[in-house]
C-alpha positions in Angstrom: -123.1 -38.7 10.8 -122.5 -41.3 8.3 -121.6 -44.0 10.6 -124.5 -43.2 12.9 -126.5 -46.4 13.4 -129.6 -44.2 13.8 -129.4 -43.2 10.1 -129.9 -39.5 10.4 -130.3 -37.8 6.7 -130.8 -34.2 7.8 -130.2 -32.4 10.9 -130.5 -28.8 12.3 -130.6 -27.2 15.7 -134.2 -27.9 16.2 -134.4 -31.3 14.5 -132.1 -33.8 16.2 -133.4 -37.3 16.2 -134.7 -38.8 19.4 -133.6 -42.1 18.1 -130.0 -41.0 19.1 -128.6 -41.5 22.3 -128.6 -38.5 24.8 -124.9 -38.1 24.6 -124.7 -38.1 20.6 -127.8 -36.0 20.4 -126.2 -33.3 22.7 -123.0 -33.6 20.6 -124.8 -32.9 17.4 -126.8 -30.0 18.9 -123.5 -28.6 20.2 -122.0 -28.8 16.7 -124.9 -27.4 14.9 -124.7 -24.1 17.0 -121.4 -23.0 15.0 -123.6 -21.2 12.5 -127.2 -20.0 12.9 -129.5 -21.9 10.6 -127.0 -24.6 9.7 -128.4 -27.6 8.1 -126.4 -30.9 7.7 -127.4 -33.8 5.5 -125.8 -37.1 4.8 -126.3 -39.0 1.5 -126.2 -42.7 0.9 -123.0 -42.7 -0.9 -121.1 -41.2 2.2 -121.3 -37.5 1.0 -122.1 -34.9 3.8 -123.4 -31.6 2.9 -123.2 -28.4 5.3 -125.7 -25.9 4.1 -124.9 -22.5 5.4 -127.5 -20.5 3.5 -130.5 -21.1 1.2 -134.1 -20.4 0.5 -137.2 -21.9 -1.1 -139.4 -25.0 -0.7 -139.1 -28.6 -1.3 -140.9 -28.2 -4.8 -138.7 -25.2 -5.8 -137.4 -22.8 -6.9 -134.8 -22.6 -4.5 -131.1 -22.2 -3.8 -128.4 -23.4 -1.4 -124.8 -22.9 -0.7 -122.3 -24.3 1.7 -119.6 -27.0 2.0 -119.6 -30.5 0.9 -117.6 -33.5 1.9 -117.5 -36.2 -1.0 -115.5 -39.4 0.1 -113.1 -41.1 -2.4 -115.8 -43.7 -2.7 -118.3 -41.3 -4.2 -118.6 -39.3 -7.3 -118.8 -35.4 -7.2 -121.9 -34.6 -9.2 -122.2 -31.2 -10.5 -120.1 -28.8 -12.6 -116.9 -28.0 -11.2 -115.7 -24.4 -11.6 -112.5 -22.5 -10.5 -114.8 -19.8 -9.0 -118.4 -19.7 -7.7 -118.5 -15.7 -7.5 -121.0 -15.5 -10.3 -122.9 -18.7 -9.6 -126.3 -16.9 -9.0 -126.1 -15.8 -12.6 -125.6 -19.3 -14.0 -128.5 -21.7 -15.3 -130.0 -23.9 -12.5 -127.6 -26.6 -11.6 -125.1 -27.9 -9.0 -121.8 -26.0 -9.1 -118.8 -27.2 -7.2 -115.4 -25.4 -6.3 -112.7 -27.8 -5.1 -111.2 -26.6 -1.9 -108.8 -29.5 -1.3 -109.3 -33.4 -1.7 -112.8 -34.3 -0.8 -114.0 -31.0 0.2 -116.0 -28.5 -2.0 -117.9 -25.3 -2.0 -121.1 -25.7 -3.6 -124.0 -23.7 -5.1 -127.0 -25.3 -6.1 -130.1 -23.8 -7.7 -133.4 -25.5 -8.8 -136.1 -24.1 -10.9 
């Protein structure tokens, strides 16, 4: 997704850019079916976020949780924690739990 020349910042099953060639568009659609409602977003720094659950609108309040890939060339933004079990009770912020190098669980809540 990061290397895609069409520069696709956010994908879901119903929103796969027509700027992509048919084979790549079909591959994205197939991959997005692994979880109903999955959103995948890429950032300018090479991070990719897989959002498995969330609610809200663009102007908030809202929340999202999922898995994030953060390349070595980017900086992890947010508060790192050993567990996210109580994240819904924490103040609005971005919280990360490291799974392995470059891969994190995240919970983000905005007010």
